[in-house]
N, C-alpha and C positions, 0 to 999 in steps of 0.2 A: 440368496444369498440369504446369507443369518452372520449375520455382526451385532458384534457386545456391542454397545454401549450403555455409556450413565446413565439416572435418568438425567442429570441434565444436559447428554448432548441430546439425548431421545426432542427435552424443551428446545433446544434452539434449532436440530429440526423441523420443532412446529412450524416453533415460531416465524421461521423461515417460510417454508411454507405458506405462514395465511398470508405474506405479507405479499403474495404475488406480482403480477405485471417481470410477470419472463420470472419468479426466484430469486430475482435479486431480491439488496437491498442493501443502501447507504446503514455504516455502518455505524452511529455515532446514536441512534436509536437501539434501545437492552431490548433482550428474552424480558419476558414480562413478570413472570413470579420464579424462582424466588428473587431480585436485586440480585446481577453482581456487579466487583471490580468490577473495572476493565481491565486491570493484567490477569481475572479469572476468564471474565470472559474469554479475552483473548487467544487465551490458553487454551478455551473447549471448539473455539473455531479454529485451533494450526490441531487441533489431537483429532476436530474430525476432520483437516486436510490432509493428515499425514496415510488419514485409511480412505482418500478418494473422495468423498460424500458432498461435503460443499469448495471451491475453489473462491478466490479471495485477490482483490486489486491491495499493491501498497504507497499510500502513500507518503510520501517523505517530510518529517513536519521542518527537521533543522538539517543543518548541511551545511561545510567552510572549504574553501584549498587547501589538496595538499600537497606534499611538495614537492609534488611533480608540477601541477597551478600554475603554480610560486616558478615554478622553473621556467615557463609553458609563460608569460604573462612579464619579467625580463628583459625577453628575449628584441630581436626587433623589430614590434607592429606591425610591419609592413609585408611581413611572411609564417603572420600563425597562423599553424590546419586549424583552426577553430572560424563557427557564420559566427560574425556580425551581433548577432541573439547569444549565442554559444561565450562567447566574449562579454559579451554581455553580465553573466552573472558570473564572470568566471571572477569581476571586477565590484562585484556588489561586494561579490566574500570572503576581496583579497583581502577585512581589517579582522577579520573575527567573521562565529559560529550566526551564522542567520537562514529564516522564515525566504521562506521564500515569497510572503506577504513582500520583502523587503529585498525581493528583486530589483531594477531600475523596473521603473512606470511602462520604458517604451521597449520591454520584449511582453509580448500578448503572456494575461492568463494564466488560456486555456497549452501554452506551448510549454511556461514550467514547469513540471513535472519530467514532460517529454525529458528538455534539454535535458534540468536536473538528473534525471535514467542515465542519457545519453554518457556524459558526463562523464561522472559516476566509473559506468566501468569502462572508459577510456583513464581512468586512473589523478584525474585532475581532482576532484570532485569527491571527498567522503561526509557520506551521511554520517547524524550524530545519534537519527531520534526517525523514524516511519510507528507508521500505525498505522491499521488498518485500514482501507478505502470502505471501498461495494465489494460481497460476496455475495454466492448464488451460489443457491442445488449445480452438481454435475450430473450430471444422465447416471450415476449406483450409486448420488443419491438421493433422486430419485426413485428409484427403485428399490430401495430400503423403507421409504414414505408409504410408499405402495405394496408392497407382496413378506416386509417380514413388523407389520403394525397392525395395529388389532386395535382398532377405532373402539 
């Protein structure tokens, strides 16, 4: 399996492989050399994902209520087709776009990203900003490093 990669793409793959722990790594860390701007780094990771060599999670950092979400909140409160936690998320961003940390404290922090994604999929929220979360090598990426990379 021969894949054409730039030097920066190789460096990202090597860096990810060296992170260990199941080849998964949180994104705030940067590949060691050269220092990359966040937009350039994210573009490299997306290019590697398109080639099937890495995969990653996306983390929502800012979101707001969509037009459908506004209409839903105006309906009779006793018949809302959402869970209580989803309702709290919708109410939290009623007036403005917010960060997940600004959701009501009654919603468990570990559930917030899941709830946001579900509500966005239903068209009740609009995601305005997201970033790369955890990133990992795919089996194809590990194979490229194993067979195409000369030490």
